[in-house]
C-alpha positions in Angstrom: -11.0 24.6 121.7 -9.4 23.9 125.0 -9.8 28.0 126.3 -13.6 27.2 125.3 -13.9 23.7 127.3 -11.6 25.3 129.8 -14.5 28.1 130.4 -17.7 26.3 130.1 -16.0 24.0 132.8 -16.0 26.7 134.8 -19.0 28.7 133.9 -20.9 25.2 134.5 -19.3 24.5 137.7 -20.6 27.4 139.1 -24.4 26.0 139.2 -23.4 22.9 141.2 -23.7 23.2 144.5 -20.7 22.6 146.5 -20.3 19.6 149.5 -19.1 21.0 152.7 -17.5 19.2 155.5 -19.7 19.5 158.8 -18.0 19.8 162.2 -18.5 16.8 163.9 -21.3 18.0 166.8 -19.8 18.7 170.2 -21.9 17.8 173.4 -21.2 20.9 175.7 -19.6 19.6 179.1 -21.8 19.8 182.1 -20.1 22.6 184.6 -19.5 20.5 187.5 -22.4 21.7 190.9 -19.4 22.4 192.6 -17.8 25.1 190.9 -21.4 26.8 190.3 -21.4 29.8 192.6 -25.0 30.4 194.2 -25.7 33.6 193.2 -27.8 36.0 196.1 -30.0 39.0 195.3 -29.0 42.2 195.8 -31.0 45.5 196.2 -29.6 49.1 196.2 -31.3 51.8 197.5 -30.6 55.6 197.8 -32.6 58.7 198.5 -31.3 62.0 198.1 -32.9 64.3 200.6 -32.3 68.5 200.0 -31.5 70.5 197.2 -29.6 69.3 194.6 -28.8 68.1 190.9 -26.5 66.0 189.6 -27.0 63.2 191.5 -25.0 60.1 190.5 -24.9 56.3 192.1 -22.8 53.6 190.8 -23.0 50.1 192.4 -21.6 46.7 191.8 -23.5 44.8 189.3 -23.5 41.1 187.9 -20.3 40.1 185.8 -17.8 42.2 187.6 -19.7 45.5 186.2 -20.0 48.8 188.0 -23.4 50.4 186.8 -23.7 54.1 186.6 -27.3 56.2 186.9 -28.0 59.7 187.2 -31.9 59.6 188.5 -33.4 63.1 189.1 -33.9 63.0 192.8 -36.3 65.2 194.7 -36.9 65.2 198.1 -38.6 61.6 199.1 -37.8 59.7 196.1 -36.1 56.3 196.3 -33.7 55.3 194.1 -33.7 50.9 193.7 -31.7 48.9 191.6 -31.8 44.6 191.7 -29.1 42.5 191.0 -27.5 39.7 192.0 -23.7 39.0 193.1 -21.9 35.6 193.9 -21.1 35.2 197.5 -17.5 35.8 196.9 -17.7 39.6 196.1 -18.4 43.1 198.0 -22.3 44.3 197.1 -20.7 48.2 197.3 -22.7 51.6 195.9 -21.7 55.5 195.9 -24.1 58.2 196.0 -22.9 61.8 195.4 -24.0 65.4 194.5 -22.3 67.8 192.7 -20.8 70.5 194.3 -22.2 73.9 195.5 -25.5 71.5 196.9 -26.1 70.2 200.1 -28.5 67.5 201.2 -28.9 64.6 203.6 -27.7 61.4 201.5 -29.1 57.8 202.4 -28.1 54.3 201.0 -28.9 50.7 202.1 -27.9 47.4 200.7 -30.5 44.3 201.1 -28.5 41.0 200.2 -31.4 38.5 200.0 -34.0 40.5 201.8 -31.7 41.4 204.6 -30.3 44.9 205.4 -26.6 44.1 205.6 -25.3 48.0 205.4 -27.5 51.5 205.7 -25.3 54.8 205.5 -26.5 58.0 206.1 -25.0 61.4 206.0 -25.6 65.4 205.4 -23.3 66.8 202.9 -23.1 70.9 204.0 -22.9 73.5 201.5 -19.6 75.0 200.6 -18.6 78.4 199.3 -15.4 76.9 197.2 -15.2 73.1 196.4 -13.3 70.7 198.6 -10.1 69.7 195.9 -8.0 67.9 199.4 -11.1 65.7 199.4 -12.4 63.6 196.4 -15.2 61.6 198.2 -16.6 65.3 199.7 -20.4 65.3 198.6 -20.5 61.7 198.5 -21.8 58.9 200.4 -20.5 54.7 200.1 -22.3 51.8 201.5 -20.3 48.2 201.0 -20.9 44.7 202.6 -19.9 41.4 201.7 -21.9 39.3 199.9 -21.4 36.3 202.2 -22.2 38.2 205.4 -25.6 36.8 205.4 -26.9 33.3 205.2 -28.5 32.1 202.6 -31.5 31.0 204.1 -33.3 27.8 202.9 -37.3 27.9 203.2 -38.6 25.5 205.7 -40.4 22.2 204.5 -43.8 22.9 205.4 -44.7 19.1 205.3 -41.7 18.4 207.6 -42.4 17.8 211.3 -42.0 20.2 214.3 -38.7 19.7 216.2 -39.0 17.2 219.1 -37.8 18.5 222.5 -35.3 16.2 223.9 -35.8 17.9 227.6 -37.5 15.6 230.4 -39.9 18.5 232.3 -39.1 18.7 235.7 -40.4 16.0 238.0 
C-alpha cells in the first residue's frame, strides 16, 4: 500500500502548479552623461569611373565593425553608405578593383555634412599583377572623426552679438 500511496502522491503532484521564486527587480543604473560619447554622422562616398569589375568597398562602421560592399559600379554611379562613429575613432574606407582592370577611383568622407577627406587615383592597366604592392588597384581615404567641430545650431530667438568697438569719431 505504501508503494501505491507514493505513486498517487507523485502523480498528483504533477497536476499542482509549482511556485517559483522571482528575483528582485533591479533598476538599471543610468550611465553618467560624461561617459557617453557624442556620435557623429559619417557619410562614405565612392565612385569608380572606367571599365572594371569586382569593386570592393570596405569602411569603418558603428561598434568597431568593418563593413564590406561589392556594388556593381558603372561609370558615374556613386556608392554611398551612412553610419555614426564616436569622436575618438577614425573614419576610413578602401575602394579597390580587380586585376587586370583599370579605372579612376574616387573616395570621399563627410563628417557631420563637412568633407574631411577626398582622394582620387587612376589605376593603370597591367599585364601582370603587382605582387610587391598588395594595395595596387586600391585607394584609401582616412580622417579622424574629431577633426571637425560638432556645430550646435544657433538659437534663432537669440539676439545678434553686440559689437563693442566704438566707431571712429
